[in-house]
Backbone bond lengths (Angstrom), bond angles and torsions (degrees), N, CA, C in turn:
res aa  C-N    CA-C-N  psi(-1)  N-CA   C-N-CA  omega(-1)  CA-C   N-CA-C  phi
1 X - - - 1.437 - - 1.520 107.21 -
2 X 1.358 118.55 137.43 1.389 121.92 -179.70 1.477 110.61 -79.48
3 X 1.375 112.66 160.86 1.493 120.22 175.85 1.525 110.52 -58.49
4 X 1.302 119.46 -35.15 1.366 122.59 179.82 1.504 114.31 -63.08
5 X 1.327 109.77 -42.68 1.499 114.74 178.82 1.470 109.63 -69.38
6 X 1.360 119.64 -34.07 1.457 121.29 177.42 1.479 112.10 -59.82
7 X 1.404 113.69 -42.98 1.497 120.87 177.45 1.479 110.48 -61.65
8 X 1.278 115.37 -45.45 1.502 120.18 179.66 1.546 113.65 -58.28
9 X 1.372 112.66 -42.65 1.484 118.17 179.23 1.545 109.87 -70.27
10 X 1.253 120.49 -31.09 1.471 122.82 173.75 1.500 109.49 -63.37
11 X 1.353 115.48 -44.03 1.480 119.30 -179.55 1.524 113.38 -63.47
12 X 1.383 111.41 -40.52 1.446 118.65 -178.75 1.577 108.84 -67.03
13 X 1.336 115.66 -45.79 1.488 116.43 173.97 1.497 114.12 -56.71
14 X 1.257 119.75 -48.79 1.462 121.39 176.20 1.493 112.17 -58.65
15 X 1.380 118.25 -42.02 1.446 115.35 -179.75 1.510 113.30 -70.13
16 X 1.368 117.41 -30.60 1.474 121.53 174.22 1.474 109.23 -59.11
17 X 1.311 116.54 -49.78 1.492 120.37 179.62 1.425 112.36 -60.09
18 X 1.318 116.44 -46.74 1.524 119.83 177.96 1.459 114.51 -60.24
19 X 1.331 117.68 -38.95 1.449 122.38 -175.66 1.498 108.71 -58.43
20 X 1.383 116.84 -40.31 1.462 120.47 179.01 1.484 111.88 -74.51
21 X 1.334 112.79 -50.74 1.537 117.63 -176.07 1.530 111.28 -59.15
22 X 1.395 117.79 -33.22 1.404 121.62 -177.59 1.535 111.37 -57.91
23 X 1.371 112.06 -30.25 1.420 115.02 -175.04 1.546 116.02 -92.09
24 X 1.291 113.15 1.38 1.477 118.41 -176.96 1.560 111.95 -93.07
25 X 1.301 117.45 139.52 1.454 117.69 -176.89 1.575 109.85 -74.19
26 X 1.351 114.17 146.88 1.477 117.17 176.76 1.496 109.75 -85.16
27 X 1.255 113.22 82.22 1.451 122.23 -176.91 1.528 109.48 -149.75
28 X 1.276 117.82 165.33 1.521 119.70 179.77 1.461 111.60 -60.74
29 X 1.353 121.16 151.30 1.415 123.93 173.85 1.517 111.20 -63.80
30 X 1.353 113.08 155.30 1.441 121.74 -179.15 1.530 111.85 -123.80
31 X 1.278 117.56 145.68 1.456 121.30 179.40 1.524 106.99 -76.03
32 X 1.261 122.21 -31.10 1.420 124.45 -175.60 1.490 112.04 -157.85
33 X 1.295 120.59 176.23 1.404 126.69 176.65 1.520 118.93 78.29
34 X 1.352 116.82 7.88 1.420 120.33 177.79 1.543 110.21 -103.14
35 X 1.309 113.30 176.26 1.495 123.14 -179.31 1.477 113.43 -89.58
36 X 1.305 111.50 177.36 1.566 121.34 179.45 1.539 102.66 -123.55
37 X 1.297 117.08 132.95 1.447 124.87 175.53 1.520 112.78 -115.15
38 X 1.308 117.18 125.86 1.481 119.79 176.03 1.452 108.10 -68.12
39 X 1.310 119.24 153.81 1.483 125.82 -177.46 1.574 105.09 -128.84
40 X 1.321 109.94 118.30 1.498 120.29 172.93 1.492 104.94 -82.81
41 X 1.387 119.36 113.53 1.392 126.01 -177.53 1.534 112.81 -82.73
42 X 1.359 114.10 -34.31 1.454 120.02 -170.75 1.516 112.73 136.88
43 X 1.331 117.00 -168.06 1.483 118.52 -176.03 1.550 107.82 -144.34
44 X 1.403 111.82 158.67 1.472 116.70 173.37 1.528 104.32 -147.97
45 X 1.376 112.08 159.51 1.495 120.02 -173.63 1.506 108.77 -99.43
46 X 1.387 111.51 147.32 1.430 119.77 176.15 1.547 108.85 -94.90
47 X 1.294 116.92 164.51 1.426 125.68 -175.34 1.572 109.52 -60.23
48 X 1.329 118.79 -31.97 1.475 119.36 -177.89 1.554 114.04 -90.54
49 X 1.332 114.82 11.99 1.422 121.11 172.51 1.511 112.35 95.54
50 X 1.277 122.00 -11.07 1.517 124.78 179.69 1.588 103.37 -75.63
51 X 1.263 112.77 175.20 1.497 122.38 -177.71 1.527 109.43 -127.43
52 X 1.342 117.58 151.14 1.412 126.91 169.75 1.538 108.56 -111.70
53 X 1.311 115.89 127.79 1.450 123.12 170.64 1.459 107.96 -99.14
54 X 1.352 120.12 127.91 1.428 125.08 -173.23 1.551 109.91 -105.30
55 X 1.324 115.19 131.72 1.495 120.34 -178.62 1.487 110.74 -125.12
56 X 1.298 120.67 146.51 1.428 130.37 164.97 1.494 107.43 -128.71
57 X 1.364 118.46 -159.67 1.395 125.15 173.65 1.440 116.95 -155.64
58 X 1.286 123.22 170.73 1.455 128.40 175.17 1.521 108.21 -133.56
59 X 1.289 114.18 109.70 1.472 121.40 174.15 1.469 106.35 -90.27
60 X 1.273 119.73 111.79 1.465 121.73 -169.71 1.557 111.13 -81.99
61 X 1.327 117.03 7.48 1.496 120.79 178.64 1.570 103.47 -96.81
62 X 1.258 114.29 139.64 1.482 123.24 -179.18 1.474 112.34 -79.38
63 X 1.389 116.81 -27.95 1.502 120.70 -175.96 1.501 111.16 -125.88
64 X 1.309 118.10 -32.69 1.465 118.37 -171.09 1.553 112.31 -76.95
65 X 1.383 114.18 120.91 1.447 121.08 167.65 1.420 109.48 -90.13
66 X 1.368 120.13 139.47 1.455 122.32 -171.62 1.584 107.10 -125.28
67 X 1.302 112.62 144.23 1.495 122.59 170.20 1.498 108.06 -112.04
68 X 1.346 113.17 117.97 1.464 119.54 179.91 1.523 107.62 -124.08
69 X 1.368 115.65 105.15 1.449 117.32 -176.41 1.542 113.86 -62.18
70 X 1.301 116.82 154.94 1.459 120.19 168.88 1.491 112.69 -57.85
71 X 1.295 116.55 132.46 1.531 122.14 -175.42 1.469 110.09 151.38
72 X 1.317 116.42 -147.37 1.525 122.21 -174.41 1.462 110.38 -62.01
73 X 1.388 118.35 -31.71 1.483 121.05 -171.64 1.518 112.24 -95.03
74 X 1.370 113.94 -4.30 1.431 117.31 -177.47 1.577 106.35 -154.49
75 X 1.323 115.07 86.82 1.473 120.50 -170.21 1.509 110.20 -138.58
76 X 1.307 115.53 147.39 1.523 122.26 171.55 1.490 105.47 -124.33
77 X 1.313 115.27 124.10 1.483 122.22 178.98 1.498 109.38 -127.76
78 X 1.384 115.54 149.13 1.492 128.86 3.83 1.503 108.72 -82.05
79 X 1.343 116.01 169.54 1.366 124.25 174.28 1.562 116.26 90.15
80 X 1.350 113.62 -2.44 1.439 118.44 -177.66 1.522 114.65 -99.10
81 X 1.292 116.58 -151.51 1.489 127.22 17.93 1.555 115.33 -76.87
82 X 1.374 115.69 -22.83 1.382 124.20 -176.20 1.601 111.70 -86.24
83 X 1.275 118.42 108.96 1.456 122.89 176.17 1.552 107.78 -121.59
84 X 1.326 119.98 20.43 1.404 118.98 175.72 1.565 113.70 94.26
85 X 1.356 116.30 11.65 1.435 118.99 -179.81 1.574 116.38 -73.69
86 X 1.260 119.54 165.15 1.510 117.15 174.89 1.512 111.64 -71.59
87 X 1.307 114.72 162.13 1.495 119.03 170.63 1.547 107.11 -119.68
88 X 1.329 117.61 -9.32 1.449 120.80 176.82 1.551 110.37 -112.71
89 X 1.368 117.61 127.38 1.414 122.87 -170.93 1.506 112.85 -118.57
90 X 1.326 114.71 114.90 1.472 118.01 178.40 1.522 110.22 -78.05
91 X 1.322 118.71 159.60 1.471 120.96 176.63 1.473 112.39 -63.72
92 X 1.267 118.92 148.61 1.478 123.75 174.00 1.518 114.10 86.25
93 X 1.303 111.50 -169.98 1.550 119.74 178.26 1.441 113.71 -83.43
94 X 1.298 119.56 126.08 1.370 128.22 176.24 1.499 109.27 -119.50
95 X 1.353 111.89 120.99 1.461 119.60 -173.28 1.519 115.56 -93.09
96 X 1.396 115.69 129.55 1.425 120.63 161.06 1.554 112.29 52.46
97 X 1.339 117.79 61.55 1.434 118.15 -178.12 1.497 115.46 -84.48
98 X 1.357 114.53 -33.80 1.481 116.19 -173.55 1.543 109.15 -150.28
99 X 1.307 112.90 161.14 1.500 116.81 179.08 1.560 108.56 -124.66
100 X 1.284 112.52 156.90 1.507 121.75 173.85 1.560 105.56 -122.84
101 X 1.357 116.59 123.39 1.416 124.43 -179.82 1.485 109.17 -86.99
102 X 1.343 113.74 124.54 1.486 120.27 177.39 1.508 108.05 -117.07
103 X 1.394 113.52 157.63 1.534 117.85 -173.45 1.471 114.67 -70.24
104 X 1.324 115.79 167.51 1.510 123.40 178.47 1.495 110.38 -54.56
105 X 1.294 117.37 -37.92 1.507 120.70 -175.58 1.524 114.64 -95.00
106 X 1.308 115.02 26.34 1.476 122.16 177.60 1.514 111.62 -55.15
107 X 1.279 115.40 -40.95 1.397 122.74 175.26 1.542 113.56 60.73
108 X 1.385 112.69 -126.26 1.518 116.81 -178.25 1.472 109.03 -100.54
109 X 1.354 123.07 19.50 1.377 124.03 170.61 1.507 115.89 -64.77
110 X 1.313 118.46 164.12 1.517 120.24 -175.21 1.579 109.16 -131.38
111 X 1.237 115.39 150.11 1.452 125.15 164.35 1.523 106.43 -107.92
112 X 1.300 115.08 142.74 1.499 121.90 -177.80 1.563 107.03 -126.00
113 X 1.299 118.71 118.99 1.444 121.98 176.07 1.605 105.53 -104.16
114 X 1.386 112.35 118.28 1.412 120.48 -179.33 1.534 109.76 -109.41
115 X 1.367 116.72 131.86 1.418 123.05 -179.24 1.500 107.78 -129.72
116 X 1.375 117.32 131.67 1.438 123.48 171.59 1.501 111.92 -116.33
117 X 1.267 122.43 115.17 1.463 125.18 -177.65 1.520 109.04 -139.43
118 X 1.334 115.44 132.95 1.469 121.92 177.73 1.533 108.56 55.02
119 X 1.322 117.57 36.32 1.460 120.94 178.54 1.442 119.43 75.20
120 X 1.421 116.42 8.72 1.491 121.59 179.32 1.490 108.11 -116.47
121 X 1.341 113.05 134.96 1.502 121.90 -176.13 1.471 107.28 -107.30
122 X 1.364 117.54 137.47 1.392 126.56 169.64 1.459 111.72 -134.63
123 X 1.307 119.67 129.91 1.490 124.42 179.45 1.505 108.81 -125.89
124 X 1.332 119.29 123.60 1.425 124.80 -171.59 1.536 106.50 -122.35
125 X 1.349 121.12 119.58 1.424 127.91 174.91 1.522 111.19 -81.47
126 X 1.321 116.12 151.90 1.441 123.51 -178.49 1.458 112.29 -143.97
127 X 1.266 123.21 136.07 1.429 125.62 176.93 1.554 113.99 -151.16
128 X 1.319 115.36 -154.33 1.465 121.17 -173.50 1.542 109.72 -113.55
129 X 1.273 115.52 41.10 1.512 119.22 176.55 1.537 109.54 -59.96
130 X 1.336 118.36 126.45 1.453 119.00 -175.94 1.517 114.76 -55.93
131 X 1.351 117.52 -25.24 1.460 119.40 177.48 1.533 115.78 -70.32
132 X 1.356 110.69 -14.62 1.503 112.58 179.07 1.487 115.13 -108.47
133 X 1.394 115.10 26.45 1.480 117.61 177.79 1.490 109.94 -74.27
134 X 1.280 121.48 135.47 1.482 127.48 -176.70 1.521 111.62 -105.28
135 X 1.340 117.25 160.40 1.473 121.83 169.39 1.552 104.85 -129.69
136 X 1.356 118.18 71.20 1.431 120.83 -172.41 1.529 116.24 -76.99
137 X 1.349 116.45 2.76 1.554 117.07 179.84 1.545 110.16 -105.66
138 X 1.257 117.50 -10.79 1.522 118.39 179.06 1.592 108.99 -158.54
139 X 1.313 116.02 124.56 1.454 114.54 179.34 1.541 111.03 -91.79
140 X 1.359 114.16 -175.52 1.496 117.40 -177.84 1.541 114.84 -63.11
141 X 1.347 116.68 -16.48 1.468 120.62 178.28 1.517 110.32 -98.32
142 X 1.311 118.99 11.62 1.533 124.34 -177.92 1.550 111.96 65.91
143 X 1.311 115.91 21.06 1.418 119.03 170.43 1.577 111.52 -75.28
144 X 1.296 118.97 142.72 1.380 120.95 -179.04 1.647 107.52 -124.93
145 X 1.359 115.13 159.03 1.439 119.48 -178.25 1.563 112.06 -64.90
146 X 1.306 120.16 157.29 1.424 119.95 165.62 1.486 114.04 -58.31
147 X 1.370 117.59 160.64 1.436 124.12 171.64 1.496 108.75 -105.78
148 X 1.287 118.22 137.29 1.417 123.77 -175.47 1.553 105.70 -120.80
149 X 1.408 111.49 132.37 1.588 115.60 179.38 1.529 106.56 -129.34
150 X 1.328 112.92 134.18 1.504 122.20 167.40 1.566 104.84 -109.64
151 X 1.332 112.87 148.69 1.531 113.00 176.49 1.502 107.26 -66.24
152 X 1.370 109.76 135.57 1.495 120.17 176.47 1.505 114.10 81.23
153 X 1.360 117.57 4.95 1.477 120.73 177.55 1.522 111.62 -128.42
154 X 1.315 118.50 149.60 1.457 120.07 177.64 1.469 114.53 -64.02
155 X 1.321 118.85 151.51 1.423 123.49 -179.75 1.574 106.88 -65.65
156 X 1.318 114.92 154.54 1.416 122.23 176.71 1.460 113.51 -134.91
157 X 1.301 119.64 141.59 1.487 126.68 179.46 1.484 109.65 -138.09
158 X 1.354 116.28 127.61 1.447 118.73 177.17 1.590 113.95 101.43
159 X 1.266 117.62 179.66 1.449 122.62 -170.57 1.483 119.01 -72.63
160 X 1.395 117.65 -17.16 1.475 125.17 179.40 1.543 104.89 -81.77
161 X 1.356 120.77 106.95 1.385 121.38 -165.63 1.516 116.95 -80.49
162 X 1.264 118.87 149.45 1.484 124.11 169.09 1.544 103.92 -83.76
163 X 1.393 115.97 147.18 1.438 122.43 176.94 1.480 112.56 -121.01
164 X 1.299 115.99 128.25 1.488 118.42 177.14 1.517 108.04 -124.87
165 X 1.328 116.65 157.21 1.427 122.30 -173.25 1.631 108.99 -120.27
166 X 1.316 112.74 138.53 1.440 120.02 -177.45 1.631 106.24 -140.87
167 X 1.251 111.73 163.53 1.521 117.16 173.51 1.539 109.42 -126.88
168 X 1.285 115.53 153.32 1.444 121.33 -175.59 1.553 112.28 -146.34
169 X 1.318 114.85 165.58 1.479 120.09 174.57 1.535 107.90 -117.88
170 X 1.280 115.45 143.92 1.454 121.50 178.62 1.542 114.09 -53.86
171 X 1.393 110.60 -35.51 1.484 117.86 -175.62 1.479 113.58 -77.10
172 X 1.317 119.94 -12.86 1.494 122.69 -169.98 1.529 109.87 -127.54
173 X 1.279 119.23 130.66 1.461 123.50 171.89 1.510 108.87 -60.13
174 X 1.377 116.14 138.61 1.405 122.68 178.15 1.467 112.17 -91.60
175 X 1.419 118.75 119.85 1.461 118.31 179.20 1.533 110.86 -73.68
176 X 1.334 115.57 137.26 1.448 122.74 176.67 1.550 109.23 -125.92
177 X 1.300 112.25 113.41 1.518 118.58 -178.19 1.416 108.28 -123.99
178 X 1.375 118.14 133.87 1.380 121.66 -177.56 1.577 106.77 -140.91
179 X 1.313 115.79 146.77 1.489 123.99 175.52 1.538 106.71 -106.63
180 X 1.306 114.83 143.11 1.478 120.90 177.97 1.541 108.84 -136.95
181 X 1.312 112.63 152.82 1.474 118.97 172.72 1.527 107.36 -145.09
182 X 1.399 113.62 161.12 1.402 118.32 -171.50 1.502 112.91 -159.76
183 X 1.344 121.99 154.65 1.445 121.93 -179.29 1.532 112.20 -81.90
184 X 1.360 116.26 -6.78 1.440 121.87 175.32 1.552 112.73 54.30
185 X 1.364 114.43 41.56 1.443 117.85 178.13 1.510 106.67 -95.20
186 X 1.340 115.31 155.87 1.475 121.33 176.09 1.474 111.62 -122.68
187 X 1.339 119.86 164.33 1.445 122.40 177.12 1.482 108.71 -60.73
188 X 1.352 117.78 137.33 1.485 115.22 -179.97 1.507 113.02 -52.46
189 X 1.304 117.50 136.60 1.436 119.96 178.59 1.513 113.52 89.42
190 X 1.331 116.44 -13.57 1.474 121.53 -176.55 1.562 110.34 -86.12
191 X 1.251 114.07 139.48 1.445 119.93 176.81 1.587 110.35 -76.55
192 X 1.322 114.79 136.95 1.427 120.04 -172.91 1.593 105.34 -63.31
193 X 1.361 118.27 126.09 1.363 122.86 179.42 1.577 111.47 -64.44
194 X 1.363 117.40 160.18 1.484 120.97 174.56 1.516 110.88 -83.90
195 X 1.349 114.10 -19.82 1.443 118.13 179.17 1.557 114.33 -68.34
196 X 1.316 121.93 158.70 1.451 122.67 173.73 1.497 112.09 -57.08
197 X 1.310 120.25 148.27 1.472 121.94 -179.88 1.501 116.53 -61.42
198 X 1.308 116.06 -15.74 1.491 121.92 179.97 1.518 110.98 -132.24
199 X 1.288 116.13 125.01 1.415 125.47 175.38 1.498 112.11 -111.10
200 X 1.297 120.47 140.24 1.529 121.93 -175.88 1.528 111.84 -122.62
201 X 1.308 115.60 149.06 1.486 119.90 176.83 1.536 107.57 -141.48
202 X 1.336 115.55 126.11 1.443 122.63 170.82 1.547 111.21 -95.88
203 X 1.384 117.22 147.27 1.396 118.92 174.51 1.567 105.29 -156.71
204 X 1.267 115.79 163.83 1.395 122.86 172.57 1.544 108.63 -76.62
205 X 1.311 119.57 133.79 1.471 128.57 171.84 1.468 116.17 -99.99
206 X 1.375 113.73 -45.74 1.467 121.59 177.92 1.497 104.52 -146.64
207 X 1.365 114.89 163.15 1.418 120.38 169.16 1.504 113.26 144.30
208 X 1.357 120.49 160.25 1.448 124.85 -170.22 1.532 110.18 -85.55
209 X 1.355 119.40 -19.83 1.463 119.62 -175.13 1.498 112.20 -127.48
210 X 1.331 114.01 -166.06 1.439 123.41 177.52 1.553 113.34 -86.34
211 X 1.247 116.76 132.64 1.521 121.99 172.93 1.438 110.42 -107.49
212 X 1.362 114.97 125.55 1.420 121.78 177.22 1.509 115.11 -114.77
213 X 1.263 118.19 116.97 1.516 122.26 -177.48 1.494 109.12 -91.93
214 X 1.351 114.46 136.43 1.574 115.82 171.68 1.401 111.33 -56.25
215 X 1.423 117.43 -39.96 1.463 123.11 176.57 1.534 104.67 -149.61
216 X 1.312 116.15 108.61 1.472 119.21 -178.31 1.584 112.72 -70.80
217 X 1.378 114.50 -21.39 1.404 120.28 178.11 1.536 110.89 -120.47
218 X 1.329 120.63 64.22 1.371 123.24 -178.14 1.499 115.59 -62.76
219 X 1.284 121.62 134.83 1.517 119.97 176.68 1.463 112.03 -66.85
220 X 1.360 114.56 146.36 1.468 120.99 175.51 1.491 107.36 -94.28
221 X 1.275 115.55 93.52 1.504 121.08 -178.94 1.556 108.93 -71.86
222 X 1.332 115.03 137.34 1.418 122.73 -173.62 1.518 109.11 -67.31
223 X 1.355 114.07 137.62 1.457 119.93 176.51 1.513 108.90 -140.52
224 X 1.361 116.58 160.88 1.477 118.75 -175.65 1.539 104.72 -89.67
225 X 1.327 114.82 129.33 1.461 123.02 176.74 1.504 109.88 -151.74
226 X 1.422 116.62 69.76 1.411 116.79 -174.51 1.589 116.87 -60.36
227 X 1.278 115.79 -16.91 1.476 122.04 -175.48 1.512 109.01 -63.79
228 X 1.389 120.64 -27.33 1.418 122.00 -174.65 1.513 110.09 -77.60
229 X 1.315 117.65 -28.19 1.480 119.00 -173.86 1.503 111.92 73.20
230 X 1.350 118.58 11.54 1.466 118.05 -174.92 1.531 112.71 -91.34
231 X 1.275 118.09 158.93 1.492 123.01 179.11 1.469 108.63 -68.14
232 X 1.347 119.71 -30.62 1.488 123.51 -175.31 1.504 109.10 -137.32
233 X 1.343 116.46 132.17 1.423 121.99 172.10 1.582 109.45 -129.22
234 X 1.366 114.09 137.90 1.453 115.71 -178.19 1.475 109.89 -147.22
235 X 1.362 112.30 170.25 1.459 119.89 177.82 1.558 106.52 -142.34
236 X 1.313 112.39 140.33 1.480 118.87 -177.75 1.548 107.04 -136.00
237 X 1.334 112.08 140.67 1.506 119.54 -179.68 1.528 110.52 -132.90
238 X 1.245 118.14 138.35 1.443 125.07 169.68 1.498 111.47 -148.04
239 X 1.284 122.65 -175.62 1.502 126.58 176.30 1.511 110.28 -129.63
240 X 1.306 114.71 153.33 1.488 119.69 176.30 1.547 105.94 -122.95
241 X 1.260 118.26 140.38 1.470 126.39 177.17 1.521 110.86 -122.56
242 X 1.262 115.78 136.17 1.539 118.23 -171.70 1.583 109.31 -115.02
243 X 1.305 112.75 138.22 1.507 116.76 -174.34 1.501 111.97 -82.20
244 X 1.323 120.87 -16.75 1.484 123.28 178.18 1.496 108.18 -155.84
245 X 1.368 113.30 161.89 1.488 115.32 -177.21 1.553 110.00 -78.78
246 X 1.365 115.92 165.32 1.408 122.04 -176.29 1.459 115.17 141.48
247 X 1.301 116.23 -172.90 1.484 120.74 179.17 1.522 112.46 -101.74
248 X 1.330 114.26 121.59 1.440 119.40 -176.86 1.563 109.06 -115.53
249 X 1.286 114.55 161.27 1.501 122.32 163.99 1.462 105.68 -130.08
250 X 1.350 116.47 128.24 1.469 124.47 173.97 1.549 108.43 -103.40
251 X 1.317 113.05 147.92 1.482 117.84 -178.77 1.491 111.55 -117.39
252 X 1.268 119.62 131.83 1.456 124.14 174.98 1.500 110.25 -121.76
253 X 1.341 112.99 130.42 1.485 117.43 176.39 1.531 105.20 -119.60
254 X 1.337 113.42 138.94 1.441 122.34 179.45 1.547 107.28 -118.28
255 X 1.310 116.46 115.47 1.479 121.23 -177.45 1.498 107.62 -110.17
256 X 1.378 113.44 140.89 1.452 118.53 169.95 1.497 110.97 -87.89
257 X 1.365 116.60 -165.68 1.498 115.62 -178.21 1.512 112.92 -68.98
258 X 1.349 125.21 -4.34 1.460 120.38 172.95 1.526 108.02 -75.30
259 X 1.277 122.66 -14.73 1.457 121.16 174.91 1.493 113.00 84.89
260 X 1.404 114.80 179.17 1.492 120.20 178.26 1.520 113.84 -52.99
261 X 1.329 115.43 130.78 1.430 117.12 179.49 1.482 115.30 72.18
262 X 1.278 118.48 3.53 1.534 122.14 -175.20 1.493 111.49 58.94
263 X 1.364 116.18 36.10 1.466 122.19 -173.24 1.438 111.11 53.66
264 X 1.340 120.07 37.01 1.462 122.40 172.40 1.548 111.76 92.01
265 X 1.373 116.97 0.28 1.405 117.30 -177.04 1.502 115.02 -101.73
266 X 1.357 117.65 9.24 1.420 127.76 174.69 1.517 115.08 53.66
267 X 1.336 113.86 38.77 1.440 126.60 170.22 1.507 105.25 -169.03
268 X 1.330 121.50 128.88 1.445 123.12 30.43 1.550 107.38 -146.14
269 X 1.319 115.05 115.72 1.462 118.56 178.18 1.532 106.24 -145.60
270 X 1.363 115.12 166.40 1.465 119.70 -178.12 1.503 108.31 -134.01
271 X 1.343 116.28 140.98 1.480 125.29 -176.69 1.507 110.47 -110.26
272 X 1.242 116.03 146.67 1.517 123.13 171.32 1.545 111.14 -143.61
273 X 1.262 117.69 141.18 1.530 122.89 176.03 1.529 109.60 -118.08
274 X 1.315 113.56 134.10 1.473 119.22 177.65 1.504 110.48 -118.04
275 X 1.330 116.24 113.05 1.486 118.47 177.40 1.566 110.02 -86.70
276 X 1.336 111.91 128.95 1.433 119.70 -176.40 1.417 109.60 -122.62
277 X 1.425 119.46 126.45 1.394 124.49 174.85 1.539 105.85 -102.58
278 X 1.394 112.20 114.87 1.443 117.67 -173.40 1.522 107.67 -101.41
279 X 1.375 116.16 123.51 1.501 119.98 178.50 1.513 111.21 -92.74
């Protein structure tokens, strides 16, 4: 990646951060009672010429988790209200959770994600402005996102998630096992951390009840997997328990040493979604 591209990515990362911060009130943080603001992270192109628009969000509550069903209070238009967005919102800033694919001729059209929480409304437009183009598969230091593998599903790398389907019973914890690999690269000049190259976090993305993880941040224990050719290979296991039957989606994010949101540079992490039908 050229120096010019690196500078452009820095500018986009700063712009993304400022676009969210500019909407936040200059007041002390609150544990609850505040709104949720969608975050337009940027866009990137697919090999077939279509585009992916990447979204995250900022829940301005420090402790309050919110469930906002698809509908008037959680809608993306046009084409919605359901465009694959979350209905469960964790506290704080959550980077690049999902993408929406738009056609080659999307041009100057816009998508708008509207959220209403605690009586506060926020509507964020998103499009294909050239200043918001991302490079989520390789940063300026040639770092790439971790690769995530579930049994029976193709590997995935980057913010466009793989989706797998499982079934569970309310009376039994659901085992969740994932394999990860990574190039174990660090930012130039950065000392290699003592933590594993890949960190994982599970959370509820959608669903009618409460999801309890035995460990929402299970460690990726090192394993031998020469077939990947990666510097690091690991495996992590946890369980999920559901409070009531229904259809759920669980979200898994795999971060490398760049950390959540790639420290604002929109690389390098990988998303996965697990659909669970709970009987």
